[in-house]
Phi, psi and omega in degrees: 000126178270131172272125189246143179278142180271175198288321182272340185075023176286172179274101176231159176304138182079358176282138177268347177288127171276300188211147170236150173244088183302330184289334184301315179288338177280328186270334186227149173266110192270125184266319186216153185232141183229150176247126189241156163270165187224134176271117183244160160259173194297315180297337181288315178300322174296314180297320174303320177300330174275356178080015188267066182221146170231139181244002186304317188263005188288140170209167183243136176237144177257127182228125180041047171084016175229153184254133184232142182259124177246155166075011173276131183258117171250101180283135188274151182293160177294331189271012178295158179302133180290333187269004185235115180283116182274131181247121191298309194252041185284163174287126183247129180285133172262143184259104176231156175277170183305311182301315179303317179291323180291330184281325172295310182302312181298329180279327185277333174285349174280162194285133169080003180264149173216161177251123189240153179274132184261308184196156184233133186206159178274133176213114175060045177073012176237147179278133175232155183225129176266125180243150186233143176263125181218170173248137173296145183267149168274170189303324182283334171291325176301312186289328176303313182290321180298313182297319177297321181286324176300318180296311181302317177297308183295328176293317180292325179299308191292316178294329181292320195277338181260000000 
């Protein structure tokens, strides 16, 4: 049975998308995207299956040739083990190959580029995270993207009615 993403990417049965960071495309102009694996603990996987994750504050830092995800919030389930203290926003290691990490390092060292978490999804039973290299938008860029999005919505509405 093939799982297909729905159009909006929301949490529906059969969807492979766990969470999306809509603020990433609003706050940053994304130039390039990468897919990375994620090192997780058991309780985190169970929480992801329930959809208890937020990527809004998630960003990636490169430390000594390795990539780490900071700021992503995975809330533990109420039925989690009582002898283990779950840390919601712990640092999680990203699994990338050396070529991808060197491209990320090159982009981050340029002025104004940052690496943000875009979305988290299931792929072949494993959790993958999509990260993007982007430059921060200025306020007028954000207004222009809102205006363009509204125009696309109005245009689609006109086409649909005629």
